[in-house]
Steps between C-alpha positions, in 0.01 A plus 500: 500500500390638163270326256541500121364851449697661781226518765572396854394144579217536750460133592433457869696225671443396859738291710311296762724387785432215741698400806670195353844434357572737213323804644824700502544450126226753427625805309580796724273740310162501335162404635562246778215356703562323830286351771440528871818609683745485208537879513702457820790351301433588137500878468443515122137382514254734331182330624429256779208268560362454851191305407441354848233657720678792672284489814571131549873553441506771769296296749737415787263248653443306181856395417858477618654827613798466264269492197317812614829681565633401157181625337513830691862543390410447133208746528740765635750436221238509224370831636850642553583423138170653390451181303165412347359179644225273372259412782160327540311807618577855608684514831650786702823300542571552129431857383644407159287188477347400170203266537536183293226511232344166592170584330687556172660155502381249239539213751500477878781246522782609730717280723803726549619858485693424180171402332357840600811669359468328162126575485571866579762514223236367258252758630762772445547376142876460523687367197731258679543333838830365630495281812798477736519298822170320437640149538203298632697190577352214702374663820145403592348847453625509142277209402206742487694819421677375189191404290342839567814693403531287186135571417558877520821471296308311232225760510761776464654328197151460353462877531819548296726575797854367467599289801855414608564273797854537630644180641514336743125438489261210462240714324375369166729200509444128521603308808866396500551165323157527337559714192227564247217251537513222238801653325789447738543130568799455732515877547804659664434832670632803311473825699499720191243312297181674612599858434231750414 
């Protein structure tokens, strides 16, 4: 894309992909960040986040064997693809590991990998963030994940970063049949109303 004086547009856009409905709608090219074992199915990722403690994930006595095997499989795939991976601390399992800059974060408020991904995008000073497959519907774990992700999205927007949430998603939207507080008496849910 060219700007008004003919120079190449150098805006940096990052697509953050979760595991929910809509993940496959992510564009096939560009900077695409995934999490955990998504690299096993989504080959166009450019960065993955494995923010869990690697030693604990590899500990066969601490958890179910199937989880350890799945983690080992994703480690092999990340390394085979020579993909950079964001991790908690340096670990021999990930020679291309990039340590998450926790000490550079303005807040220590993280309840999910997606929150780490958004915070890292802010740290990297990207111009825009698009979210795909980050649905956060009613499952119990999302009751503490969603507010944290929304906090980081708000912080990103406050830093001048453009944010687009691709539907379906509950992020930055009122509860169904609630609408905008004090404005929407007798509100009827409209999926497209809370677009960013």
